[in-house]
ROSE-4610 file (N, C-alpha, C; in Angstrom, 1 decimal, always signed):
// ROSE-4610
residu = [M/M/M/H/H/H/S/S/S/L/L/L/L/L/L/H/H/H/K/K/K/T/T/T/R/R/R/Q/Q/Q/L/L/L/S/S/S/L/L/L/L/L/L/L/L/L/L/L/L/A/A/A/L/L/L/A/A/A/C/C/C/F/F/F/S/S/S/C/C/C/Q/Q/Q/T/T/T/D/D/D/Y/Y/Y/Q/Q/Q/T/T/T/L/L/L/P/P/P/A/A/A/L/L/L/T/T/T/E/E/E/T/T/T/K/K/K/H/H/H/W/W/W/Q/Q/Q/A/A/A/V/V/V/V/V/V/T/T/T/T/T/T/P/P/P/S/S/S/G/G/G/S/S/S/T/T/T/Q/Q/Q/P/P/P/L/L/L/V/V/V/Y/Y/Y/D/D/D/A/A/A/T/T/T/E/E/E/K/K/K/E/E/E/F/F/F/V/V/V/P/P/P/Q/Q/Q/L/L/L/E/E/E/A/A/A/G/G/G/Q/Q/Q/P/P/P/R/R/R/K/K/K/L/L/L/E/E/E/F/F/F/L/L/L/P/P/P/Y/Y/Y/P/P/P/G/G/G/N/N/N/E/E/E/G/G/G/F/F/F/I/I/I/P/P/P/S/S/S/T/T/T/L/L/L/V/V/V/D/D/D/S/S/S/A/A/A/Q/Q/Q/G/G/G/R/R/R/P/P/P/A/A/A/A/A/A/P/P/P/V/V/V/P/P/P/V/V/V/I/I/I/I/I/I/L/L/L/C/C/C/N/N/N/Q/Q/Q/K/K/K/E/E/E/P/P/P/G/G/G/T/T/T/V/V/V/L/L/L/E/E/E/I/I/I/L/L/L/P/P/P/V/V/V/G/G/G/V/V/V/L/L/L/V/V/V/L/L/L/E/E/E/R/R/R/D/D/D/G/G/G/E/E/E/L/L/L/H/H/H/H/H/H/L/L/L/V/V/V/V/V/V/A/A/A/V/V/V/P/P/P/A/A/A/R/R/R/P/P/P/S/S/S/D/D/D/Q/Q/Q/T/T/T/I/I/I/T/T/T/P/P/P/N/N/N/S/S/S/F/F/F/S/S/S/D/D/D/F/F/F/S/S/S/G/G/G/R/R/R/Y/Y/Y/P/P/P/A/A/A/V/V/V/K/K/K/K/K/K/I/I/I/L/L/L/E/E/E/Q/Q/Q/W/W/W/Y/Y/Y/L/L/L/Y/Y/Y/Q/Q/Q/D/D/D/P/P/P/R/R/R/Q/Q/Q/P/P/P/T/T/T/R/R/R/L/L/L/A/A/A/A/A/A/W/W/W/K/K/K/D/D/D/E/E/E/T/T/T/F/F/F/A/A/A/D/D/D/Q/Q/Q/L/L/L/I/I/I/Q/Q/Q/R/R/R/W/W/W/V/V/V/Q/Q/Q]
num = [1/1/1/2/2/2/3/3/3/4/4/4/5/5/5/6/6/6/7/7/7/8/8/8/9/9/9/10/10/10/11/11/11/12/12/12/13/13/13/14/14/14/15/15/15/16/16/16/17/17/17/18/18/18/19/19/19/20/20/20/21/21/21/22/22/22/23/23/23/24/24/24/25/25/25/26/26/26/27/27/27/28/28/28/29/29/29/30/30/30/31/31/31/32/32/32/33/33/33/34/34/34/35/35/35/36/36/36/37/37/37/38/38/38/39/39/39/40/40/40/41/41/41/42/42/42/43/43/43/44/44/44/45/45/45/46/46/46/47/47/47/48/48/48/49/49/49/50/50/50/51/51/51/52/52/52/53/53/53/54/54/54/55/55/55/56/56/56/57/57/57/58/58/58/59/59/59/60/60/60/61/61/61/62/62/62/63/63/63/64/64/64/65/65/65/66/66/66/67/67/67/68/68/68/69/69/69/70/70/70/71/71/71/72/72/72/73/73/73/74/74/74/75/75/75/76/76/76/77/77/77/78/78/78/79/79/79/80/80/80/81/81/81/82/82/82/83/83/83/84/84/84/85/85/85/86/86/86/87/87/87/88/88/88/89/89/89/90/90/90/91/91/91/92/92/92/93/93/93/94/94/94/95/95/95/96/96/96/97/97/97/98/98/98/99/99/99/100/100/100/101/101/101/102/102/102/103/103/103/104/104/104/105/105/105/106/106/106/107/107/107/108/108/108/109/109/109/110/110/110/111/111/111/112/112/112/113/113/113/114/114/114/115/115/115/116/116/116/117/117/117/118/118/118/119/119/119/120/120/120/121/121/121/122/122/122/123/123/123/124/124/124/125/125/125/126/126/126/127/127/127/128/128/128/129/129/129/130/130/130/131/131/131/132/132/132/133/133/133/134/134/134/135/135/135/136/136/136/137/137/137/138/138/138/139/139/139/140/140/140/141/141/141/142/142/142/143/143/143/144/144/144/145/145/145/146/146/146/147/147/147/148/148/148/149/149/149/150/150/150/151/151/151/152/152/152/153/153/153/154/154/154/155/155/155/156/156/156/157/157/157/158/158/158/159/159/159/160/160/160/161/161/161/162/162/162/163/163/163/164/164/164/165/165/165/166/166/166/167/167/167/168/168/168/169/169/169/170/170/170/171/171/171/172/172/172/173/173/173/174/174/174/175/175/175/176/176/176/177/177/177/178/178/178/179/179/179/180/180/180/181/181/181/182/182/182/183/183/183/184/184/184/185/185/185/186/186/186/187/187/187/188/188/188/189/189/189/190/190/190/191/191/191/192/192/192/193/193/193/194/194/194/195/195/195/196/196/196/197/197/197/198/198/198/199/199/199/200/200/200/201/201/201]
x = [-143.2/-142.0/-141.2/-141.2/-140.4/-140.9/-142.2/-142.0/-140.9/-140.9/-140.0/-138.7/-138.0/-137.0/-136.6/-137.2/-137.4/-137.2/-137.9/-138.0/-136.4/-135.9/-134.6/-134.0/-133.8/-132.7/-132.6/-133.7/-134.0/-133.1/-133.7/-133.0/-131.6/-131.1/-129.6/-129.1/-129.5/-129.1/-128.8/-130.0/-130.2/-129.0/-128.7/-128.2/-126.5/-126.2/-124.9/-125.1/-125.6/-125.8/-125.3/-126.2/-125.8/-124.5/-124.2/-122.7/-121.8/-122.0/-121.2/-120.8/-122.4/-122.3/-121.7/-122.1/-121.4/-119.6/-119.0/-117.8/-116.8/-117.7/-117.0/-115.6/-114.6/-113.5/-113.8/-113.0/-113.1/-111.5/-112.0/-110.2/-109.4/-110.2/-109.7/-108.7/-109.8/-108.6/-107.7/-107.3/-106.2/-105.2/-104.2/-102.6/-101.7/-101.5/-100.5/-99.3/-98.4/-97.5/-97.6/-97.0/-97.3/-96.1/-96.4/-95.8/-94.0/-93.7/-92.7/-91.9/-92.5/-92.3/-92.2/-93.2/-93.4/-94.7/-95.1/-96.4/-97.3/-98.6/-99.1/-100.2/-100.7/-102.1/-103.4/-104.2/-105.6/-105.6/-105.7/-106.0/-107.7/-108.6/-109.6/-109.8/-109.1/-109.3/-108.5/-108.7/-107.5/-106.7/-105.6/-104.9/-105.5/-105.6/-106.7/-108.1/-108.0/-109.5/-110.1/-111.2/-112.0/-113.2/-113.0/-114.3/-113.6/-113.2/-112.7/-113.2/-112.9/-113.5/-113.4/-113.9/-113.7/-114.0/-113.5/-113.9/-114.6/-115.8/-116.8/-116.9/-116.3/-115.8/-117.2/-118.1/-119.4/-119.8/-119.9/-120.5/-119.7/-118.6/-117.1/-117.8/-117.6/-117.6/-117.1/-116.6/-116.0/-117.1/-117.0/-118.2/-117.6/-118.4/-117.5/-117.7/-116.5/-116.5/-117.5/-118.2/-119.4/-118.7/-119.5/-119.5/-120.7/-121.0/-122.3/-123.6/-123.3/-124.2/-124.3/-123.4/-123.2/-122.2/-121.6/-120.0/-119.4/-118.5/-117.4/-116.7/-116.9/-116.0/-114.9/-113.7/-112.2/-112.4/-112.2/-112.5/-111.1/-110.4/-108.6/-108.1/-107.2/-106.3/-106.6/-107.1/-106.9/-106.0/-106.4/-105.3/-104.1/-103.0/-101.3/-101.4/-101.8/-101.5/-102.2/-102.5/-103.5/-103.5/-104.7/-104.5/-105.3/-104.5/-105.7/-105.2/-105.2/-104.8/-104.1/-103.1/-102.9/-103.8/-103.9/-104.8/-104.3/-105.6/-104.9/-104.3/-104.6/-103.7/-105.1/-104.8/-106.2/-105.3/-105.7/-105.2/-106.1/-105.4/-106.3/-106.2/-107.7/-107.6/-107.5/-106.8/-106.6/-107.8/-108.8/-109.5/-110.8/-110.6/-112.5/-112.9/-111.7/-112.5/-112.5/-113.4/-113.6/-112.0/-111.2/-110.4/-110.1/-108.9/-108.9/-107.6/-107.7/-106.3/-104.9/-103.9/-103.0/-102.9/-102.8/-103.3/-102.3/-102.4/-100.8/-101.4/-100.1/-100.5/-99.2/-99.9/-98.6/-98.8/-97.4/-97.0/-96.8/-98.0/-97.8/-99.1/-99.2/-100.1/-101.6/-102.8/-103.9/-104.6/-105.1/-105.3/-106.7/-107.2/-108.9/-108.9/-110.5/-110.7/-110.5/-109.7/-110.0/-108.5/-107.6/-106.6/-105.6/-105.0/-104.2/-102.9/-101.6/-100.6/-99.6/-98.4/-97.5/-96.4/-96.0/-95.5/-94.6/-93.6/-92.0/-92.5/-92.3/-92.6/-91.3/-91.6/-90.0/-89.9/-90.9/-91.6/-92.4/-92.8/-93.8/-94.2/-95.0/-95.6/-96.7/-95.9/-96.5/-97.2/-98.8/-99.3/-100.1/-100.2/-101.0/-102.3/-103.3/-105.1/-105.7/-105.8/-106.6/-106.0/-104.4/-103.5/-103.7/-103.5/-103.4/-102.9/-101.9/-100.5/-101.2/-101.2/-101.8/-100.3/-100.2/-99.2/-99.9/-99.1/-99.2/-98.0/-98.1/-97.1/-97.0/-96.1/-95.7/-95.0/-95.9/-94.8/-94.6/-93.9/-94.2/-94.8/-95.2/-95.4/-93.8/-94.1/-92.9/-92.3/-93.4/-93.3/-92.4/-91.3/-90.5/-91.8/-92.4/-93.0/-94.0/-94.6/-95.7/-95.2/-93.9/-92.9/-93.3/-93.3/-93.3/-92.1/-91.7/-90.5/-90.0/-89.2/-88.0/-87.3/-87.9/-87.0/-86.7/-85.8/-85.4/-85.6/-85.5/-85.1/-85.6/-86.0/-86.4/-85.2/-84.3/-82.9/-82.7/-83.1/-83.1/-84.7/-85.6/-86.4/-86.2/-85.9/-85.4/-84.5/-83.5/-82.4/-83.0/-83.5/-84.2/-85.2/-85.9/-87.3/-87.7/-87.2/-87.3/-88.6/-88.9/-90.5/-91.3/-91.3/-92.4/-92.7/-91.7/-92.2/-92.7/-92.3/-92.6/-94.2/-94.5/-96.1/-96.7/-96.3/-97.3/-97.5/-96.3/-96.7/-98.0/-97.5/-98.3/-99.9/-100.0/-101.3/-101.8/-101.3/-102.1/-102.5/-101.1/-101.5/-102.8/-102.9/-104.4/-105.6/-105.4/-106.7/-108.1/-107.8/-109.3/-109.0/-109.6/-109.5/-110.0/-110.9/-112.0/-110.9/-110.2/-109.1/-107.9/-108.0/-106.0/-105.2/-104.1/-103.3/-101.6/-101.0/-99.7/-98.5/-97.6/-96.7/-95.8/-95.7/-95.0/-93.9/-93.7/-92.2/-92.2/-91.3/-90.7/-90.4/-90.5/-89.7/-89.6/-88.6/-87.7/-88.7/-88.0/-88.5/-88.7/-87.6/-87.7/-88.5/-88.7/-90.2/-91.4/-91.7/-92.8/-93.2/-91.7/-91.8/-92.6/-91.4/-92.3/-93.8/-94.3/-95.4/-96.4/-96.3/-97.4/-97.3/-96.1/-95.9/-96.5/-96.6/-97.2/-98.4/-99.1/-100.4/-101.1/-100.5/-101.0/-101.6/-102.8/-103.6/-103.5]
y = [+144.7/+144.8/+143.8/+143.1/+141.5/+141.1/+140.9/+140.1/+141.0/+142.1/+142.8/+142.6/+142.1/+142.1/+141.2/+139.4/+138.7/+138.5/+139.2/+138.5/+139.7/+140.9/+141.0/+140.4/+139.8/+138.4/+137.5/+137.1/+135.9/+136.3/+137.5/+138.1/+138.3/+138.6/+139.0/+137.7/+136.7/+135.3/+134.5/+134.9/+134.9/+135.5/+136.7/+137.2/+136.4/+136.3/+135.7/+134.5/+133.5/+131.7/+132.3/+133.3/+133.5/+134.0/+135.0/+135.7/+134.2/+133.3/+132.5/+131.2/+131.0/+130.2/+130.8/+132.1/+132.5/+133.0/+132.7/+133.4/+131.4/+130.4/+129.0/+129.4/+128.4/+128.4/+127.5/+128.4/+127.7/+127.1/+125.4/+125.4/+124.7/+125.2/+124.9/+126.2/+127.2/+128.6/+129.0/+128.1/+128.5/+129.1/+129.6/+130.0/+128.4/+128.0/+126.9/+127.0/+128.2/+128.5/+129.5/+128.9/+129.9/+131.5/+131.9/+133.0/+132.7/+131.1/+130.8/+129.7/+130.1/+129.5/+127.9/+127.5/+125.9/+125.7/+124.5/+124.1/+123.9/+123.9/+123.6/+122.9/+121.9/+120.5/+120.7/+120.5/+120.2/+118.4/+118.2/+116.6/+116.4/+115.5/+115.3/+113.8/+112.9/+112.0/+111.2/+111.2/+111.0/+109.6/+109.6/+108.2/+107.4/+105.7/+105.1/+104.8/+105.6/+105.4/+104.8/+104.1/+103.1/+103.5/+105.2/+105.8/+107.0/+106.9/+107.9/+108.8/+110.4/+111.6/+112.4/+113.2/+114.3/+115.6/+116.6/+118.2/+118.4/+119.3/+119.5/+121.3/+121.9/+123.3/+124.0/+123.3/+124.1/+124.3/+123.4/+123.5/+123.6/+123.3/+124.0/+122.7/+121.4/+120.7/+119.5/+118.7/+117.2/+115.9/+115.2/+114.7/+113.4/+112.2/+110.9/+110.7/+109.9/+109.7/+108.4/+109.0/+108.1/+106.7/+106.0/+104.6/+104.1/+104.2/+103.9/+104.2/+105.9/+106.5/+106.4/+105.5/+105.0/+105.4/+106.0/+106.2/+105.0/+105.1/+104.3/+103.9/+102.5/+102.1/+101.2/+101.4/+100.5/+99.1/+98.4/+96.6/+96.1/+96.8/+96.9/+97.6/+97.3/+98.3/+100.0/+100.0/+101.8/+102.8/+103.9/+104.7/+104.7/+104.6/+104.6/+106.0/+107.0/+108.2/+109.1/+110.6/+111.4/+111.7/+111.7/+112.0/+113.2/+114.1/+115.2/+116.2/+117.2/+117.5/+119.4/+119.6/+120.9/+122.3/+123.2/+124.2/+125.0/+125.4/+126.3/+125.8/+124.7/+123.6/+123.4/+122.9/+121.7/+121.5/+120.1/+119.1/+119.1/+119.1/+118.8/+117.3/+116.3/+114.9/+114.8/+113.7/+113.0/+112.9/+111.9/+111.5/+111.8/+113.4/+113.8/+114.1/+113.6/+113.8/+115.3/+115.6/+117.0/+117.3/+118.4/+118.6/+118.7/+118.2/+118.2/+118.5/+118.9/+119.7/+118.7/+118.6/+117.8/+117.3/+115.5/+114.9/+114.8/+114.3/+114.6/+113.4/+112.8/+111.6/+112.6/+112.9/+113.0/+112.2/+112.2/+110.6/+111.6/+111.1/+111.4/+110.8/+111.3/+110.9/+111.5/+110.8/+111.1/+112.5/+113.5/+114.5/+114.8/+115.4/+115.6/+115.9/+115.9/+116.6/+118.1/+119.2/+120.6/+120.8/+119.9/+120.8/+120.8/+122.0/+122.4/+122.5/+121.9/+121.7/+122.5/+122.7/+123.2/+121.5/+121.5/+120.1/+120.4/+119.2/+118.8/+117.7/+118.0/+116.7/+115.9/+114.6/+114.0/+113.1/+113.3/+112.4/+112.3/+112.0/+111.4/+109.9/+109.6/+108.3/+107.9/+107.5/+107.6/+106.7/+106.3/+105.3/+105.1/+104.1/+104.2/+103.2/+104.1/+103.2/+104.1/+102.9/+102.7/+103.4/+103.5/+104.2/+105.8/+106.1/+107.3/+107.4/+108.6/+108.6/+109.3/+108.8/+109.9/+110.0/+110.7/+111.8/+111.3/+111.3/+111.4/+111.8/+113.1/+113.8/+112.8/+112.7/+111.8/+113.1/+113.3/+114.7/+114.2/+114.9/+114.7/+117.0/+116.4/+117.9/+118.8/+120.1/+120.8/+120.8/+121.4/+121.6/+120.3/+120.3/+119.0/+118.5/+118.9/+118.0/+117.4/+117.5/+116.7/+115.8/+115.6/+114.3/+113.5/+112.6/+110.9/+110.1/+110.6/+110.0/+111.3/+111.4/+112.4/+112.7/+112.3/+112.3/+113.8/+114.3/+115.3/+115.1/+113.8/+114.1/+113.0/+112.5/+111.3/+110.3/+110.3/+109.7/+108.9/+110.6/+110.1/+109.1/+109.2/+108.6/+107.4/+106.9/+105.8/+105.0/+105.5/+105.0/+104.7/+105.5/+105.2/+104.8/+104.8/+104.3/+103.5/+102.3/+101.7/+100.9/+100.5/+100.1/+100.8/+102.1/+102.9/+103.4/+103.1/+103.3/+101.7/+100.8/+99.8/+99.4/+99.8/+99.8/+100.8/+102.1/+102.9/+102.4/+101.9/+101.5/+100.2/+99.2/+98.1/+98.6/+99.2/+100.0/+100.3/+101.5/+102.3/+101.4/+100.4/+99.3/+98.4/+98.0/+96.9/+97.5/+98.7/+99.3/+99.0/+99.2/+99.2/+97.8/+96.9/+95.6/+96.0/+96.8/+96.9/+98.1/+98.6/+99.4/+99.2/+98.2/+97.6/+98.6/+98.7/+99.6/+99.1/+100.3/+99.7/+100.7/+100.4/+101.2/+101.7/+103.1/+103.5/+104.2/+104.6/+105.1/+105.8/+106.1/+107.3/+108.3/+109.5/+110.5/+111.5/+112.4/+113.0/+114.3/+115.1/+116.1/+116.8/+117.2/+118.4/+118.3/+117.1/+116.7/+117.3/+116.8/+117.1/+118.4/+119.4/+121.2/+121.4/+121.0/+121.4/+120.7/+119.8/+119.4/+120.2/+120.8/+121.2/+123.0/+123.5/+124.8/+124.5/+123.9/+123.6/+123.7/+123.0/+123.3/+124.3/+125.1/+126.4/+126.9/+127.3/+128.4/+129.6]
z = [+31.3/+30.9/+31.5/+32.0/+31.9/+30.9/+30.4/+28.9/+27.9/+27.5/+27.2/+27.5/+28.7/+28.8/+28.1/+28.7/+28.3/+26.7/+25.9/+24.5/+24.0/+24.5/+24.3/+24.7/+25.5/+25.9/+24.6/+24.7/+23.8/+22.1/+21.9/+20.5/+20.8/+21.8/+21.9/+21.8/+22.4/+22.6/+21.1/+20.3/+19.1/+17.7/+18.3/+17.7/+17.8/+19.2/+19.6/+18.8/+18.8/+17.8/+17.1/+16.0/+14.4/+14.1/+14.8/+14.9/+15.1/+16.0/+16.3/+15.3/+14.6/+14.0/+12.4/+11.9/+10.7/+10.9/+12.1/+12.1/+12.6/+12.1/+12.1/+11.3/+11.6/+11.1/+9.4/+8.5/+7.1/+7.0/+7.4/+7.9/+6.0/+4.7/+3.5/+3.2/+3.9/+3.8/+4.1/+5.2/+6.4/+5.3/+6.0/+4.9/+5.4/+3.9/+4.0/+4.9/+4.7/+5.4/+6.7/+7.5/+8.9/+8.7/+9.9/+9.8/+10.5/+11.0/+11.5/+10.2/+8.9/+7.4/+7.8/+8.6/+8.5/+7.7/+7.0/+6.6/+7.7/+7.8/+8.9/+8.1/+9.1/+8.4/+9.4/+8.9/+9.5/+9.5/+11.0/+11.0/+10.8/+10.0/+9.8/+10.2/+10.4/+11.1/+12.0/+13.1/+14.3/+14.2/+14.4/+14.6/+15.6/+15.1/+16.0/+15.6/+14.8/+14.3/+13.1/+13.3/+12.1/+11.3/+11.5/+10.9/+10.1/+8.8/+8.2/+8.0/+8.0/+7.9/+7.2/+6.5/+5.5/+5.7/+5.5/+5.9/+4.6/+4.9/+4.1/+4.1/+2.9/+3.1/+3.1/+2.3/+2.2/+3.9/+4.3/+5.5/+6.9/+6.4/+7.4/+8.8/+8.0/+9.5/+8.9/+9.7/+9.9/+9.6/+8.4/+8.1/+8.1/+8.1/+7.7/+6.2/+5.9/+4.4/+4.1/+2.7/+2.1/+1.5/+1.7/+0.7/+0.1/-1.2/-1.5/-0.5/-0.5/+0.5/+2.0/+2.0/+3.8/+4.6/+5.8/+6.3/+6.4/+5.7/+5.4/+6.9/+7.1/+8.4/+7.8/+8.3/+7.6/+8.6/+7.5/+7.8/+7.4/+8.7/+8.4/+10.1/+10.0/+11.4/+11.1/+12.5/+12.2/+11.8/+11.5/+11.0/+12.2/+11.5/+12.2/+12.4/+12.3/+12.0/+12.0/+12.4/+12.3/+10.5/+9.8/+8.2/+8.2/+7.5/+7.1/+6.0/+5.6/+4.6/+4.8/+3.7/+3.7/+3.4/+4.2/+3.8/+3.0/+1.9/+0.5/-0.5/-0.1/-1.5/-1.9/-3.4/-4.3/-5.4/-5.7/-6.0/-7.7/-8.8/-10.0/-9.5/-10.3/-10.5/-12.0/-12.2/-13.9/-14.3/-13.7/-14.0/-13.3/-13.4/-13.3/-12.1/-11.3/-9.6/-9.1/-8.2/-7.7/-7.3/-7.3/-6.6/-5.5/-4.6/-3.3/-2.4/-1.2/-0.9/-0.8/-0.7/-0.7/+0.8/+0.3/+2.1/+2.4/+3.6/+4.8/+5.7/+6.2/+7.7/+8.5/+9.8/+10.7/+11.7/+12.0/+13.0/+14.3/+15.4/+16.5/+17.2/+18.2/+19.2/+18.8/+18.9/+18.7/+18.9/+17.3/+17.8/+16.9/+17.3/+17.5/+16.0/+15.1/+13.9/+14.5/+13.0/+13.5/+13.9/+14.9/+15.2/+13.9/+14.4/+13.0/+13.7/+12.9/+13.6/+12.5/+12.5/+11.9/+12.0/+10.3/+10.4/+9.5/+9.9/+9.1/+8.2/+6.8/+6.2/+5.7/+6.1/+5.8/+4.7/+3.8/+2.8/+2.2/+1.1/+0.7/-0.1/+0.2/+0.0/-1.1/-2.7/-3.8/-4.0/-4.4/-4.6/-6.2/-6.8/-7.8/-7.7/-7.9/-8.2/-9.3/-10.2/-11.1/-12.6/-12.3/-13.3/-13.0/-11.8/-11.4/-10.2/-10.0/-8.9/-8.0/-6.5/-5.5/-4.6/-4.2/-3.2/-1.7/-0.7/+0.4/+1.0/+2.0/+2.4/+3.8/+4.1/+5.4/+6.6/+7.6/+8.4/+10.0/+10.6/+12.3/+12.3/+13.5/+14.3/+14.3/+14.0/+14.0/+15.8/+16.5/+18.1/+18.3/+19.1/+19.7/+20.9/+21.3/+22.7/+22.3/+20.9/+19.8/+19.2/+18.8/+18.8/+19.2/+18.7/+18.9/+18.6/+17.2/+16.4/+16.1/+16.2/+15.6/+14.1/+13.3/+12.1/+11.4/+11.0/+10.3/+8.8/+8.3/+6.8/+5.9/+5.0/+4.2/+4.3/+4.9/+4.7/+6.5/+7.5/+8.6/+9.1/+8.4/+8.8/+8.1/+6.8/+6.3/+7.2/+7.4/+8.6/+10.0/+10.6/+11.8/+12.1/+11.4/+11.3/+10.2/+9.8/+8.7/+8.9/+9.9/+10.3/+10.1/+10.6/+10.3/+9.0/+8.1/+6.6/+6.4/+6.5/+6.3/+6.4/+7.8/+8.3/+7.0/+7.4/+6.4/+5.4/+4.4/+3.4/+3.3/+4.0/+4.2/+4.3/+4.8/+5.6/+5.0/+3.7/+2.7/+1.5/+1.3/+0.5/+0.5/+1.7/+1.9/+3.0/+3.1/+3.9/+3.6/+1.8/+1.3/+0.3/+0.6/-0.6/-1.7/-1.8/-2.9/-4.1/-3.1/-4.5/-4.6/-5.5/-5.8/-5.7/-4.9/-4.7/-5.0/-5.8/-5.7/-5.2/-5.1/-3.9/-5.5/-5.8/-6.9/-6.5/-5.3/-5.1/-3.5/-3.1/-2.2/-2.7/-1.9/-2.3/-0.9/-0.9/+0.1/+0.2/+1.5/+1.9/+1.0/+0.1/-0.9/-2.3/-2.2/-2.7/-2.7/-1.5/-0.7/-0.6/-0.2/-0.7/-1.7/-2.5/-4.1/-4.4/-4.0/-4.2/-3.7/-2.2/-1.5/-2.1/-2.7/-3.2/-4.7/-5.3/-6.3/-6.7/-5.4/-5.4/-4.6/-4.1/-2.9/-4.0/-3.4/-4.4/-4.3]
């Protein structure tokens, strides 16, 4: 009798574990827009990290970005903000790379991988690599208690936080010396909204 109870308990635990495993959050398919009409973002790499992470949609895990088959580690200063992506978006690559969600950097205190935040886009940093333009949405949290800077538009961001803007430019231009990068442009919050809307699935 005791053995039967033990086996039943083991089976129950196994089924519970399988149920939990099967209900892992699929961050890539979360809605891009929340009920409060804010864009939302998923954090992949926390600010202050030198270990770039990416989201593996198949395994539903945050894993190290690989370079030559090994986890990549920045040979540079740590991330100046929380890097992540806008869920339910997919950007086509002009050069045949796999499509990927719209990237975003959220300027606030460090957030763990998998943190989901409502955001306020304040601009887009446009970079050129190998003849292809790359767009990075620059945002702050929508919740005032999560904000460390408080721009409400691109002009406000440029006017009140020119040093932050310059730091982002320099960091993204030089963080990977093996990948020559050129600053193509800065765009405003309207462009950011249009960019996200264009790639929402």
